[in-house]
C-alpha positions as CSV (number, residue, x, y, z in Angstrom):
1,M,-53.1,-45.8,48.6
2,R,-49.5,-44.9,49.1
3,L,-48.4,-41.4,47.9
4,A,-46.0,-43.0,45.4
5,D,-48.9,-45.0,43.9
6,R,-51.1,-42.0,43.7
7,I,-48.4,-40.0,41.9
8,D,-47.5,-42.8,39.5
9,A,-51.1,-43.5,38.6
10,A,-51.7,-39.8,37.9
11,V,-48.6,-39.4,35.8
12,E,-49.3,-42.5,33.8
13,A,-52.9,-41.3,33.1
14,A,-51.5,-38.0,31.9
15,I,-49.1,-39.6,29.6
16,R,-51.7,-41.9,28.2
17,T,-53.8,-38.9,27.4
18,G,-50.8,-37.3,25.6
19,Q,-50.4,-40.5,23.6
20,G,-54.0,-40.8,22.5
21,G,-55.4,-40.4,19.0
22,V,-53.4,-40.6,15.9
23,A,-50.1,-39.5,17.5
24,P,-46.5,-39.7,16.1
25,A,-45.3,-43.0,17.6
26,R,-41.7,-42.0,18.5
27,L,-42.8,-38.8,20.2
28,A,-45.5,-40.7,22.1
29,A,-42.9,-43.2,23.2
30,A,-40.5,-40.4,24.2
31,L,-43.2,-38.9,26.5
32,N,-43.3,-42.1,28.5
33,Y,-39.5,-42.5,28.4
34,A,-39.1,-39.0,29.9
35,V,-41.2,-39.8,33.1
36,T,-40.0,-43.3,33.8
37,P,-38.5,-44.5,35.9
38,G,-39.9,-41.9,38.3
39,G,-36.9,-41.1,40.4
40,A,-37.6,-39.8,43.9
41,R,-40.7,-37.9,42.8
42,I,-39.9,-35.6,45.7
43,R,-41.8,-32.5,44.4
44,P,-45.2,-34.3,43.9
45,T,-44.7,-36.1,47.2
46,I,-44.3,-32.8,49.0
47,L,-47.4,-31.4,47.1
48,L,-49.5,-34.3,48.2
49,S,-48.1,-34.2,51.8
50,V,-49.1,-30.5,52.1
51,A,-52.5,-31.3,50.6
52,M,-53.0,-34.0,53.2
53,A,-51.8,-31.7,56.0
54,C,-54.4,-29.2,54.9
55,G,-57.2,-31.7,54.8
56,D,-57.0,-33.1,51.3
57,D,-60.7,-32.4,50.6
58,N,-60.3,-33.2,46.9
59,P,-57.8,-36.0,46.5
60,A,-58.4,-36.3,42.7
61,L,-57.4,-32.7,42.2
62,A,-54.3,-33.0,44.4
63,D,-53.3,-36.0,42.3
64,T,-53.8,-34.0,39.1
65,A,-51.8,-31.1,40.5
66,A,-49.0,-33.5,41.5
67,A,-48.9,-35.0,38.0
68,A,-48.8,-31.5,36.4
69,L,-45.9,-30.5,38.6
70,E,-44.0,-33.7,37.9
71,V,-44.4,-33.6,34.1
72,I,-43.1,-30.0,34.2
73,H,-40.1,-31.2,36.3
74,C,-39.4,-34.0,33.9
75,A,-39.6,-31.6,30.9
76,S,-36.9,-29.5,32.6
77,L,-34.6,-32.5,32.9
78,V,-35.0,-33.4,29.3
79,H,-34.1,-29.9,28.3
80,D,-31.2,-29.7,30.9
81,D,-29.6,-32.7,29.4
82,L,-29.5,-31.3,25.9
83,P,-26.0,-30.6,24.3
84,C,-26.7,-26.9,24.4
85,F,-27.0,-27.1,28.2
86,D,-25.4,-29.9,30.2
87,D,-24.8,-32.3,27.3
88,A,-25.5,-35.2,29.7
89,D,-25.4,-38.8,28.4
90,I,-27.4,-40.5,31.2
91,R,-30.4,-39.6,33.4
92,R,-32.0,-41.8,36.0
93,G,-29.6,-44.6,35.1
94,K,-30.4,-44.8,31.4
95,P,-29.5,-42.8,28.3
96,A,-30.6,-39.2,28.3
97,L,-33.7,-38.7,26.1
98,H,-31.8,-36.9,23.4
99,R,-29.3,-39.8,23.2
100,A,-32.2,-42.3,22.9
101,F,-34.5,-40.4,20.6
102,G,-32.4,-37.6,19.1
103,E,-32.3,-33.9,19.8
104,P,-35.4,-32.8,17.8
105,L,-37.6,-35.2,19.6
106,A,-36.0,-34.3,23.0
107,V,-36.9,-30.6,22.4
108,L,-40.5,-31.6,21.4
109,T,-40.8,-34.0,24.3
110,G,-39.9,-31.2,26.8
111,D,-42.2,-28.8,25.1
112,S,-45.1,-31.3,25.1
113,L,-44.7,-32.1,28.8
114,I,-44.7,-28.4,29.7
115,V,-48.0,-27.9,27.8
116,M,-49.4,-31.1,29.3
117,G,-48.8,-29.7,32.8
118,F,-51.0,-26.7,32.3
119,Q,-53.6,-28.7,30.2
120,L,-54.1,-31.1,33.1
121,L,-55.0,-28.3,35.5
122,A,-57.2,-26.5,32.9
123,R,-59.2,-29.6,32.2
124,T,-59.5,-31.0,35.8
125,A,-59.4,-28.3,38.4
126,P,-62.6,-26.6,39.6
127,A,-62.9,-23.0,38.6
128,D,-62.3,-21.6,42.1
129,R,-58.9,-23.4,42.3
130,A,-57.8,-23.7,38.6
131,L,-56.6,-20.2,38.1
132,A,-54.6,-20.2,41.3
133,L,-52.9,-23.5,40.5
134,I,-52.1,-22.5,36.9
135,D,-50.7,-19.1,38.1
136,V,-48.4,-20.7,40.7
137,L,-47.1,-23.3,38.2
138,A,-46.6,-20.7,35.5
139,T,-44.8,-18.3,37.9
140,R,-42.4,-21.1,39.0
141,T,-41.8,-22.4,35.5
142,G,-41.1,-19.2,33.5
143,M,-39.5,-15.8,34.0
144,P,-38.5,-14.1,36.2
145,F,-38.9,-16.5,39.1
146,G,-39.1,-19.9,37.6
147,I,-36.9,-22.7,36.3
148,C,-36.4,-20.9,33.0
149,A,-34.9,-18.0,34.8
150,G,-32.7,-20.5,36.7
151,Q,-31.3,-21.9,33.5
152,G,-30.9,-18.3,32.2
153,W,-28.7,-17.3,35.1
154,E,-26.0,-19.8,33.8
155,S,-25.6,-17.6,30.7
156,E,-24.8,-14.5,32.8
157,S,-21.2,-13.3,33.5
158,Q,-22.3,-12.2,37.0
159,I,-24.6,-14.6,38.9
160,D,-26.8,-13.6,41.8
161,L,-26.3,-16.9,43.7
162,A,-29.5,-16.6,45.8
163,A,-31.7,-15.7,42.8
164,Y,-30.0,-18.5,40.8
165,H,-30.7,-21.2,43.4
166,R,-34.2,-20.0,44.1
167,A,-35.1,-20.1,40.5
168,K,-33.2,-23.2,39.3
169,T,-34.0,-25.5,42.2
170,G,-36.3,-23.7,44.6
171,A,-39.0,-22.7,42.2
172,L,-40.7,-26.0,41.8
173,F,-40.5,-26.7,45.5
174,I,-42.3,-23.5,46.1
175,A,-44.8,-24.6,43.5
176,A,-45.2,-27.9,45.3
177,T,-46.0,-26.4,48.7
178,Q,-48.3,-23.7,47.4
179,M,-50.1,-26.0,44.9
180,G,-50.6,-28.6,47.6
181,A,-52.4,-26.0,49.8
182,I,-54.4,-24.6,46.9
183,A,-55.5,-28.1,45.8
184,A,-56.9,-28.6,49.4
185,G,-58.8,-25.3,49.3
186,Q,-56.3,-23.3,51.3
187,D,-54.4,-20.1,50.5
188,G,-51.1,-20.9,48.9
189,A,-49.3,-17.7,49.9
190,P,-48.3,-18.7,53.5
191,W,-46.7,-21.9,52.1
192,A,-44.1,-20.2,49.9
193,E,-41.5,-20.0,52.6
194,L,-41.6,-23.7,53.3
195,G,-41.1,-24.5,49.6
196,D,-38.3,-21.9,49.4
197,R,-36.4,-23.4,52.3
198,I,-36.9,-27.0,51.2
199,G,-35.6,-26.0,47.8
200,E,-32.5,-24.4,49.4
201,A,-31.9,-27.6,51.5
202,F,-32.3,-29.7,48.4
203,Q,-29.8,-27.6,46.4
204,V,-27.2,-27.9,49.2
205,A,-27.8,-31.7,49.3
206,D,-27.6,-31.9,45.5
207,D,-24.3,-30.0,45.6
208,L,-22.9,-32.5,48.1
209,R,-24.1,-35.4,46.1
210,D,-22.6,-33.9,42.9
211,A,-19.2,-33.5,44.6
212,L,-19.1,-36.7,46.6
213,C,-21.0,-39.4,44.7
214,G,-20.3,-41.2,41.5
215,A,-22.4,-41.4,38.3
216,E,-23.7,-44.9,39.2
217,E,-25.1,-43.8,42.5
218,L,-26.5,-40.6,41.1
219,G,-28.0,-42.1,37.9
220,K,-26.6,-39.1,36.0
221,P,-23.1,-37.6,35.4
222,A,-21.2,-36.6,38.5
223,G,-19.0,-33.6,39.0
224,Q,-21.1,-31.4,36.8
225,D,-20.9,-28.3,38.9
226,D,-17.1,-28.4,38.8
227,L,-17.1,-29.3,35.1
228,H,-19.3,-26.4,34.1
229,G,-17.9,-23.9,36.7
230,R,-21.3,-23.5,38.4
231,P,-21.5,-22.0,41.9
232,N,-22.2,-24.6,44.6
233,A,-22.2,-25.0,48.4
234,V,-19.3,-27.4,48.6
235,A,-17.0,-25.1,46.7
236,Q,-18.0,-22.2,48.9
237,L,-18.3,-23.8,52.3
238,G,-16.5,-27.1,52.1
239,V,-18.1,-30.4,53.0
240,H,-18.5,-29.7,56.7
241,G,-19.8,-26.2,56.1
242,A,-22.3,-27.5,53.4
243,V,-23.7,-30.1,55.8
244,A,-24.0,-27.5,58.5
245,R,-25.8,-25.2,56.1
246,F,-28.2,-28.1,55.1
247,D,-29.1,-28.8,58.7
248,D,-29.7,-25.1,59.4
249,V,-31.9,-24.6,56.4
250,L,-33.9,-27.8,57.1
251,A,-34.6,-26.7,60.7
252,A,-35.8,-23.3,59.4
253,A,-38.0,-25.1,56.8
254,I,-39.7,-27.2,59.5
255,S,-40.2,-24.1,61.7
256,S,-41.9,-22.3,58.8
257,I,-44.7,-24.8,58.3
258,P,-48.0,-22.9,58.6
259,A,-50.5,-24.0,61.3
260,C,-52.6,-26.8,59.8
261,P,-54.3,-30.1,61.0
262,G,-51.4,-32.2,59.8
263,E,-48.5,-30.0,60.8
264,A,-46.7,-32.6,63.0
265,A,-46.9,-35.3,60.4
266,L,-45.7,-32.9,57.6
267,A,-42.8,-31.8,59.7
268,Q,-41.7,-35.5,60.2
269,M,-42.1,-36.2,56.5
270,V,-39.9,-33.2,55.6
271,R,-37.2,-34.2,58.0
272,T,-37.2,-37.8,57.1
273,Y,-37.2,-37.3,53.4
274,A,-34.6,-34.5,53.4
275,D,-32.2,-36.4,55.6
276,R,-32.1,-39.1,52.9
277,L,-30.7,-36.6,50.4
278,V,-27.4,-36.0,52.2
279,P,-24.9,-38.7,51.1
280,A,-23.6,-40.8,54.0
281,V,-20.0,-40.0,53.1
282,A,-20.7,-36.4,53.9
283,R,-22.0,-37.2,57.4
284,S,-19.2,-39.7,58.1
285,A,-16.6,-37.1,57.3
286,I,-17.8,-35.0,60.3
287,P,-16.3,-35.9,63.7
288,G,-18.9,-37.1,66.1
289,E,-21.4,-38.0,63.4
């Protein structure tokens, strides 16, 4: 089964569980709306790729961990789009959830998906791996190192750029690499650097896309960094400098992959997937590219 199919099946099963029983119909519908269409699913793809590189001795657990990570990510998007944050009208090419269902249900949807992520692991993971998986996901979701901290930095008058990017974007990539290893019965600690570097590369690529692509291509509002005065690689380094930074970080990410049976295949996956993130217009602007 393709990784995308494994991820979609696991996420769909999780949402069906959340919609079970005598549930409020509109909130149940909003749960599904928040996770479909799936977008790139890059974080769960990385998680499963790491699990496979480490032997993937429990594919069902890896699939559950991937779903848990993805629903947390989708929750963050629902909250990011709210009027109190980005006030975005579209997400993944359709109305943002608060536009489709209203702000109260958007808040509840995000909250429900966050709880669901931890519930999936608590109910499914074997005892020797459950605590480690839950701990990593909690660390990279909350304070002081998770996506909540990343959003919090935007309310500060002085921003630590490295801490901001590591929390806002890098946190769930670190969770992806560590959770993939843990799901396969390996120590997650050596995999943090890979996730950190992939997260930094993704952030630079996202800055390039935000600056150079339109809303139709992105499936969400463009130019948000400039609109909200957020720090970004293009503003600091220019297009050429940002592309060079991306290439440097990607090379460092691949070099940081811990020794494992599937090391070569994982390196190829990271390179191939990451290169797709840089908009062609950025590469074409560089002489010789």
